[in-house]
N, C-alpha and C positions, 0 to 999 in steps of 0.2 A: 769332549767339552763338558767336561765340569773340572777337568781339572784350570784349561785357559778363561771359566766364568772367573774362580775359587784365586787366580792370582789377576789377571786383567781389572778385577772390582778396585781393589787396594792401589794401581794407578791410576783407575779412572775415579775418584773421590782425593785423590795427591793433584792430579792433574786439573778435578773443579776448584781446587782450595788451590789453588797459584790461579786461576785465572780469577779470583774474585778477591786475592792480595794482590794482584797486577790493577782492576778492575780498582778496588779502595787509595793504594797506592795514584794512582790518580787526578782522584777523584778529590788528591790530595795538596796534589802538585795546581791545581786550576781554582783551589778555593779563597777564595776577593780575605776573607779574615789570615784562610795560613800567610797566606805574599803578604799584606800589612805587621804580619810578626815578626818577620822577616824584615822587611825595610825597612822595623823600625831597631830590630836587632842590628842589620850592618851599620843605621846613623849612633849604635847606642856600641861599638865597637873602634865606630869614626872616635865619638867622643873623650872616646876610654884611651884615643892613641895608640888601638892595637892593628889597625888598617891606615895605613897615605888616606886622602884625596886621590891617587890615580884608581889605587886596592875599596875603593867607594865606591868609584863610576863602574866599577865596570868589576864587584858583584853586583851592582843594582839592576845592572841592563841585565842580566845574569837573569834576571829572576822578571822581570818585566819581560821580556823574553822567552823567559820559559809561557808565564803569564798571558804570548798575544797567542803563541802555540795552540789547531784547538785537543782538544783531547782527545784521545785517541776511542772513537769506541767502537763493535764487535762490525756496522756497515762501510765505516773508512779504514779499517783493516782490510779486512778484502779485498782495496779498491786496487 
């Protein structure tokens, strides 16, 4: 049992770290300030000629779709 505990403790730690990173990433994806910055960046890229009107619309729609999607919490993941 000692060897199992010795090996499984670091694995549990890595799994916990992965869960924390995932939770933070999901929160960032739905943060209104981050979404606004992304939309402003898209506008800036369109103004500088990096994006066509179609590409701008597609990029904006992707951001808005992500914003409208419900963030997954541990409760919604189990469903």
